[in-house]
C-alpha positions, 0 to 999 in steps of 0.5 A: 471484487478486485484483487486487493479486496479479495486479499483483505477478506482473507487476512486476520482482523489485525492485519486488515486494520493495519492495512486499512489505516495505511491506505487511509493515511495514503489517501490523506497524504499523511506520510509521517507515520509510514515507511514509504520509499520511491520505487527505483526506475518509476517516476511517481510510484512508491511503496509502503511497508505494513508488516509482511505486506507492501502497498504500492501506490501512484501519486497524482496532483490531486489524489493517490491511487492504490495500485497493489497490496501484496504479501512480501516475498522475493518477487513482490515487485 
């Protein structure tokens, strides 16, 4: 079990469902409903806000890779 799966298990059902929806939208390249932003200093890494959580992902030509799901804090990145 990786770090992201472990975090998801600890969350409430509501937060878990919201994050899973965001991850599925990332994988289908449907960014219209998401608050995403390119991370400064990174070529192909973006972040999405989902409440108090941040999802960091990298874009590739044929797919998007989830790098990290983290609770928002001053040191999230």
